[in-house]
C-alpha positions in Angstrom: 57.8 83.9 172.4 61.1 82.9 170.7 60.7 80.3 168.0 63.8 78.5 166.7 63.7 77.5 163.1 65.7 74.7 161.5 68.3 75.4 158.8 66.1 74.1 156.0 63.2 76.4 157.1 65.5 79.4 157.3 66.7 78.7 153.8 63.2 78.6 152.4 61.8 81.3 154.5 62.5 84.2 152.1 60.7 82.3 149.3 57.7 81.6 151.5 57.4 85.2 152.5 57.3 86.2 148.8 54.7 83.6 148.0 52.6 84.9 150.9 53.0 88.5 149.8 55.4 89.6 152.5 58.4 90.2 150.3 59.7 90.9 146.9 62.2 89.1 144.7 65.0 91.3 143.3 66.1 90.4 139.8 69.6 89.2 139.4 72.0 91.8 138.2 74.7 91.0 135.7 78.1 91.9 137.0 79.7 94.5 134.8 83.4 94.1 134.0 85.6 96.2 136.2 87.2 99.2 134.5 91.0 98.9 134.3 92.7 100.2 137.4 94.5 103.4 136.7 98.1 103.6 138.2 99.7 107.0 137.5 103.4 107.0 136.6 105.5 110.1 137.1 106.7 112.0 134.1 108.8 115.0 133.1 107.7 118.3 134.6 105.6 116.7 137.3 106.1 118.6 140.6 106.4 116.3 143.5 106.7 116.8 147.2 109.1 114.4 149.1 108.6 114.1 152.9 110.8 112.1 155.1 109.5 111.2 158.6 111.4 113.0 161.3 113.9 114.3 158.7 112.4 117.8 157.9 115.7 119.1 156.6 115.6 116.5 153.8 112.0 117.4 152.7 111.7 119.1 149.3 109.3 120.3 146.6 110.8 119.9 143.1 109.9 119.3 139.4 111.1 116.3 137.6 113.7 117.6 135.1 114.0 116.8 131.3 116.1 113.8 132.1 113.5 112.3 134.3 115.4 113.0 137.5 114.6 114.7 140.8 117.4 116.3 142.8 117.4 115.0 146.3 119.2 116.5 149.3 122.5 114.7 150.1 121.9 112.3 147.2 121.7 114.4 144.0 119.8 113.2 141.0 117.6 110.2 141.2 115.7 108.9 138.1 112.0 108.7 138.9 110.2 109.2 135.6 108.2 106.2 134.7 107.8 105.1 138.3 104.6 105.0 140.3 104.3 107.0 143.5 104.9 103.9 145.6 107.9 102.9 143.4 109.3 106.3 143.8 108.9 106.2 147.6 110.8 102.9 147.7 113.5 104.1 145.4 114.2 107.1 147.6 114.2 105.0 150.7 116.6 102.6 149.2 118.9 105.4 148.0 119.1 107.0 151.4 119.6 103.7 153.1 122.2 102.4 150.5 124.0 105.7 150.8 124.2 105.2 154.6 122.5 108.6 155.2 119.5 107.1 156.9 119.0 103.8 158.7 115.3 103.4 158.2 113.9 106.2 156.1 110.1 106.5 155.8 109.3 108.5 152.6 106.0 109.9 151.4 105.7 111.2 147.9 102.8 113.2 146.6 102.2 114.8 143.2 101.5 118.6 143.7 101.2 119.5 140.0 100.7 117.1 137.1 102.5 117.6 133.8 100.3 118.2 130.7 99.6 114.7 129.4 98.8 114.8 125.7 98.2 112.4 122.8 97.5 113.2 119.2 95.2 111.6 116.6 95.7 112.0 112.9 94.1 110.7 109.7 90.5 109.8 109.1 88.7 111.3 112.1 86.4 114.3 112.0 88.5 116.3 114.4 92.1 115.4 114.3 94.5 117.1 116.7 96.1 117.0 120.2 94.0 116.0 123.2 94.7 116.1 126.9 94.6 112.8 128.8 92.6 112.8 132.1 94.9 113.1 135.0 93.8 110.3 137.2 91.9 107.8 135.1 92.5 105.6 132.0 91.8 106.7 128.4 91.6 104.3 125.5 92.0 104.5 121.8 88.2 104.0 121.5 87.5 107.0 123.8 90.0 109.1 121.8 88.3 108.3 118.5 85.0 109.2 120.0 86.3 112.5 121.4 87.8 113.3 118.0 84.3 113.1 116.5 84.4 109.5 115.3 85.6 108.1 112.0 85.1 109.7 108.6 83.2 107.8 105.9 86.4 106.5 104.4 88.3 105.6 107.6 89.7 102.1 108.0 88.7 101.7 111.6 89.8 98.1 111.7 93.5 99.0 111.5 94.2 102.0 113.7 97.9 102.4 114.3 99.2 103.6 117.7 102.9 104.7 117.8 104.5 104.9 121.2 108.0 106.0 122.2 109.1 104.0 125.3 111.3 105.3 128.2 114.4 104.0 126.6 113.7 105.7 123.3 112.5 102.7 121.4 109.5 103.1 119.0 106.7 100.6 119.3 103.6 100.4 117.1 100.2 98.7 117.8 97.4 98.0 115.4 94.0 98.1 117.0 90.6 97.1 115.5 88.7 100.0 117.0 85.7 99.5 114.7 85.1 96.0 116.1 85.5 97.3 119.6 82.9 100.0 119.1 80.5 97.5 117.7 81.2 95.1 120.5 82.7 92.4 118.3 85.6 90.2 119.1 88.9 91.0 117.3 92.0 89.0 116.4 94.2 92.1 116.7 95.3 93.7 120.0 92.4 93.7 122.3 90.7 97.1 122.5 90.4 99.2 124.4 94.2 99.8 124.3 95.0 102.3 127.0 96.9 105.3 125.9 100.0 106.8 127.4 101.3 110.4 127.2 102.9 111.1 123.8 101.1 108.4 121.9 100.4 109.2 118.3 97.2 107.6 116.9 96.7 107.3 113.1 93.5 106.3 111.4 94.3 105.2 107.8 92.1 105.6 104.7 90.1 102.6 103.6 91.0 101.4 100.1 87.8 101.3 98.0 
């Protein structure tokens, strides 16, 4: 026999079942903060495959040269270093369209071989040196310090300096309170974890006693 229940009964039914011993209440789970989304940007010596729909003669497999360019058929050099895969696809489509070689190009770019992506850490850590960045995920200053064995006893972990050379050759420095980030404390300096990029140099100064 089919029994129709009112909306109010349907809302309270799960609780009634629990009270009667026919169900269980699952504890509420705290939502963990999402990890930053990793978006890979092409860099020098990456080897990429460029495929153009129904234009097989224009397909190629090439490495990005020291100037950050890839040499495309009919077009010549196109600067792609620093672009995401999607941005590179659009840049190639625009170049073929603007050059009046193709009316409606549909380009697919894939990374066949990734360049070595390194950062270095110096100063007051237990294992200073160069470290490879993971290929398809983020890597923070906190993670690098941990991988380098952690701070020494005389490290000033509240003032870790990150030096970065941007694509246009400009040098930028950041100061990160890594010690507070490790301890879960709020900091007034740049919010850690600061995500590292290839070529970054991390320096952990000595604490003045």
